[in-house]
Structures are given as structure tokens and as C-alpha cells.
C-alpha positions as CSV (number, residue, x, y, z in Angstrom):
1,M,-1.1,-21.8,35.9
2,S,-0.4,-18.4,34.4
3,G,1.7,-17.4,31.5
4,R,3.1,-14.2,30.3
5,A,1.4,-12.4,27.4
6,P,3.2,-12.8,24.1
7,S,5.2,-9.9,23.0
8,T,3.9,-7.6,20.3
9,G,6.7,-8.7,18.0
10,K,5.8,-12.3,18.3
11,V,2.1,-11.6,17.6
12,V,3.1,-9.5,14.6
13,R,5.3,-12.2,13.2
14,A,2.6,-14.9,13.8
15,V,-0.2,-12.9,12.1
16,L,2.1,-11.8,9.2
17,G,3.3,-15.3,8.7
18,K,-0.3,-16.6,8.6
19,D,-1.4,-14.0,6.1
20,L,1.5,-14.6,3.8
21,R,1.0,-18.4,3.9
22,V,-2.7,-17.9,3.2
23,E,-1.9,-15.7,0.3
24,L,0.6,-18.2,-1.1
25,R,-2.0,-20.9,-0.9
26,T,-5.0,-19.1,-2.1
27,L,-3.5,-16.3,-4.4
28,Q,-6.4,-14.1,-3.7
29,S,-4.8,-10.6,-3.7
30,V,-1.5,-10.4,-5.4
31,P,-2.5,-12.0,-8.7
32,A,-5.5,-9.7,-8.9
33,M,-3.3,-6.7,-8.3
34,L,-0.8,-7.8,-11.0
35,L,-3.6,-8.3,-13.5
36,F,-5.2,-5.0,-12.6
37,A,-2.0,-3.1,-13.0
38,T,-1.2,-4.6,-16.4
39,T,-4.7,-3.9,-17.6
40,I,-4.5,-0.3,-16.5
41,F,-1.1,0.1,-18.3
42,V,-2.7,-1.3,-21.5
43,L,-5.6,1.1,-21.2
44,F,-3.3,4.0,-20.7
45,R,-1.1,2.9,-23.6
46,F,-3.9,2.8,-26.1
47,G,-6.1,5.4,-24.5
48,L,-3.4,8.0,-24.6
49,D,-2.2,6.7,-27.9
50,R,1.4,7.3,-26.9
51,T,4.3,4.8,-26.7
52,R,6.5,7.1,-24.6
53,L,5.6,9.1,-21.5
54,D,7.8,11.4,-19.3
55,G,7.6,13.9,-16.5
56,G,4.4,14.4,-14.6
57,L,2.3,12.3,-17.0
58,A,4.6,9.3,-16.6
59,A,4.6,9.7,-12.8
60,G,0.8,10.0,-12.7
61,V,0.2,6.9,-14.7
62,L,2.5,4.9,-12.5
63,L,1.3,6.2,-9.2
64,V,-2.4,6.0,-10.0
65,T,-2.0,2.4,-11.1
66,I,-0.2,1.5,-7.9
67,L,-2.9,3.3,-5.8
68,F,-5.8,1.6,-7.3
69,A,-4.1,-1.8,-7.3
70,A,-3.5,-1.3,-3.6
71,L,-7.2,-0.8,-3.0
72,L,-7.8,-4.4,-4.1
73,A,-5.6,-5.7,-1.3
74,I,-6.8,-3.2,1.3
75,N,-10.4,-4.2,0.7
76,R,-9.5,-7.8,1.4
77,I,-6.9,-7.6,4.1
78,F,-9.3,-8.1,7.0
79,V,-11.8,-10.4,5.3
80,A,-10.5,-13.5,7.1
81,E,-10.8,-11.7,10.5
82,R,-14.4,-10.7,9.8
83,E,-15.5,-14.1,8.4
84,Q,-13.6,-16.3,11.0
85,G,-14.0,-14.3,14.1
86,G,-10.4,-12.9,14.1
87,F,-11.4,-9.6,15.7
88,E,-12.9,-11.3,18.7
89,A,-9.9,-13.6,19.0
90,I,-7.6,-10.6,19.1
91,R,-9.7,-8.8,21.7
92,L,-9.7,-11.9,23.9
93,A,-6.1,-12.8,23.4
94,P,-3.5,-11.6,26.1
95,A,-1.8,-9.5,23.4
96,D,-1.7,-5.9,22.3
97,G,-4.3,-5.3,19.6
98,T,-2.0,-3.0,17.7
99,A,0.1,-6.0,16.8
100,L,-2.7,-6.8,14.3
101,F,-2.3,-3.3,12.8
102,F,1.4,-3.7,12.3
103,A,1.1,-7.2,10.9
104,K,-1.6,-6.2,8.4
105,A,0.4,-3.1,7.4
106,A,3.5,-5.3,6.9
107,A,1.4,-7.8,4.8
108,L,0.2,-4.9,2.6
109,L,3.7,-3.6,2.2
110,V,4.9,-7.1,1.0
111,Y,2.0,-7.2,-1.5
112,L,2.9,-3.8,-2.8
113,I,6.6,-4.6,-3.2
114,V,5.7,-7.8,-5.1
115,L,3.4,-5.8,-7.3
116,E,6.1,-3.3,-8.1
117,L,8.7,-5.9,-8.9
118,F,6.3,-6.9,-11.7
119,A,4.7,-3.6,-12.6
120,L,7.9,-1.5,-13.0
121,P,9.4,-3.6,-15.8
122,V,6.0,-3.5,-17.6
123,F,5.8,0.2,-17.1
124,W,9.3,0.6,-18.5
125,L,8.5,-1.6,-21.5
126,F,5.3,0.3,-22.3
127,F,6.1,3.9,-21.6
128,L,9.8,4.7,-21.0
129,A,12.6,5.4,-23.4
130,D,15.1,5.9,-20.5
131,A,14.7,3.9,-17.3
132,S,17.4,5.7,-15.4
133,G,14.8,7.6,-13.4
134,L,13.3,4.4,-12.0
135,V,16.3,3.7,-9.8
136,P,16.0,7.0,-7.7
137,M,12.2,6.5,-7.9
138,L,12.6,3.3,-5.8
139,P,12.9,5.1,-2.4
140,V,9.9,7.2,-3.3
141,L,7.8,4.2,-4.1
142,L,8.9,2.4,-1.0
143,L,7.8,5.3,1.2
144,L,4.6,5.6,-0.7
145,D,4.1,1.8,-0.2
146,V,4.5,2.4,3.6
147,A,2.0,5.2,3.4
148,L,-0.6,3.0,1.6
149,A,0.1,0.1,3.9
150,V,-0.3,1.9,7.2
151,T,-3.3,4.0,6.0
152,G,-4.9,1.0,4.5
153,A,-4.4,-1.1,7.6
154,L,-5.9,1.7,9.7
155,I,-9.0,2.2,7.5
156,A,-9.7,-1.4,6.5
157,P,-11.3,-2.6,9.8
158,M,-13.9,0.2,9.6
159,A,-14.7,-0.7,6.0
160,T,-14.7,-4.5,6.7
161,N,-17.3,-4.2,9.4
162,S,-19.5,-2.1,7.2
163,R,-22.1,-3.5,4.7
164,A,-20.8,-1.1,2.1
165,R,-17.1,-2.0,2.7
166,D,-16.2,-1.9,-1.0
167,L,-17.4,1.8,-1.0
168,I,-16.4,3.0,2.4
169,G,-12.8,2.0,2.2
170,P,-11.9,4.0,-0.9
171,L,-14.0,7.0,0.2
172,I,-12.1,7.3,3.4
173,L,-8.7,6.2,2.1
174,L,-8.4,8.4,-1.0
175,P,-8.7,11.8,0.7
176,L,-6.2,10.7,3.4
177,I,-3.6,9.5,0.9
178,V,-3.6,12.7,-1.2
179,P,-0.6,14.3,0.6
180,A,1.5,11.2,0.1
181,M,0.5,11.0,-3.6
182,I,1.3,14.7,-4.1
183,A,4.7,14.2,-2.7
184,A,5.4,11.1,-4.7
185,A,4.2,12.8,-7.9
186,G,6.3,15.8,-7.2
187,A,9.4,13.7,-7.0
188,G,8.4,11.5,-9.9
189,R,7.8,14.5,-12.2
190,H,11.5,15.4,-12.0
191,L,12.9,11.8,-11.9
192,L,11.0,10.7,-15.0
193,A,11.7,13.8,-17.0
194,A,12.5,13.5,-20.7
195,G,16.1,14.6,-20.3
196,G,16.9,12.2,-17.5
197,P,16.3,12.4,-13.8
198,S,16.5,15.7,-12.0
199,Y,16.9,15.8,-8.2
200,E,15.1,19.1,-7.7
201,Q,13.4,19.0,-4.2
202,Y,14.1,15.2,-4.1
203,G,15.1,15.3,-0.4
204,T,12.1,17.5,0.4
205,W,9.6,15.1,-1.1
206,L,11.2,12.1,0.6
207,A,11.0,14.0,3.9
208,V,7.3,14.7,3.3
209,L,6.6,11.1,2.6
210,G,8.6,10.0,5.7
211,L,6.7,12.4,7.9
212,Y,3.4,11.2,6.5
213,D,4.4,7.6,7.2
214,L,5.5,8.4,10.8
215,V,2.3,10.3,11.6
216,F,0.0,7.5,10.4
217,L,2.1,4.9,12.1
218,L,1.6,6.8,15.4
219,I,-2.1,7.3,14.7
220,G,-2.5,3.5,14.0
221,W,-0.6,2.6,17.1
222,A,-2.7,4.9,19.2
223,A,-6.2,4.3,17.7
224,F,-6.3,0.8,16.3
225,D,-7.5,-0.8,19.5
226,F,-10.5,1.5,19.6
227,L,-11.3,0.7,15.9
228,I,-11.5,-3.1,16.4
229,E,-13.5,-2.7,19.6
230,D,-16.1,-0.7,17.7
């Protein structure tokens, strides 16, 4: 008796649902990200000895904190597949292996959104006199989250299968994410300015982030099968 292979969408929903249920049950990634972000904000608060930040410095503190908190989740996103034979199961299953890429990228995106729901109010409380720039900053952060999610999901299998996975992942990811970080910082510098948000080159920076996201989505779609086979 033969059956049709499950669609990519069904596999994505199944793997994503599994990952989110495991995270809700074990709380391995998101709480660590929240604690890390809060700790970094405290360190910046007392290290810089300033109660208010604006412009490029404010954007830098926020974006660097999100980046390094994201690394915690990226380093762990494929641990279950490595320890429980998930890569072999995907290769043997009658399904497109890229479904795993999209599911893991979606899981990372959910983790980052949850992180920012907590981190942005803390950032506002610690550093901002005027929070009006945070609202137009939300699309920038969302596109940056997508960039981190797709790039992280692409790099994580290589790192997970390496003995030095805690080192390999950041070494590969950080240079790749630089264009997205530059675009997000360029937008944030004007949005978090002292006199209120300025929309200078706002559309340009959003377009750069969107293009980055599209390019790495296509790279992941094209290359992910080869990564998990290796």
C-alpha cells in the first residue's frame, strides 16, 4: 500500500508544533534568552554609567543584545535532532528536507518575538526618555528577526554536527549577519534619536533588510538538503 508524501506545509507545521511544545515543556531556550538580555542591559546601564541613551548608541545596545541572545537559541535549535536521530529521520522520510529548515527558522522567529516582547519594555525602562521611536522600530526588528532566524537555521546544522559547535556557529553566523545588523542600526540611529524619530532613509533600510531575508531564504531552500546530508 502506497501513500502520498506529506506536503512541505504539513511537515513544517508538525516540526514547528513539536519544537514549540518541547520549549513550553522544558523552557530551555527562551528563559535563557530573557535572562541574558536583562543581564546585558544591566551591564550596559552600569558600565556606561548613563540612565538615558539615544541615537546610534541606543540602537547599538538594543541590537547587540538581541543578536547575542539569539545565539543562545541558534546553538540549541538542532540539538534534539542530533541527539535523537532527527536528521536521519528527515532523510528517510518521504518529505522535502527543506521543511525542516523552514520549521526551525519559524521556531527561532517565535523565540525572538517572545524575547522582544519582554526586552523592549526593559530597554525602554532602563535607557529611553521617549519611547516614540520604538513603534517604527518594530518593522525593523521583525525583519532583523527573520534575518537571524533564516541565517541561524541555515548555519546551525553545520555547527550542531561539529565537536566545536558552540564556537563554529557564532564564527560563521556573525560575519554573515553583518549586513542586516548595519541596516537595522542605520534605521535605529534615526528612530531612537534624542529629538524623536526621524525617518531618514527608513524605507531604504527596510528594503535592504527585506532583500537580505529573501536572499537567505532562497539560499536555505536551495542548500539545506545538502547540509543535512553532510
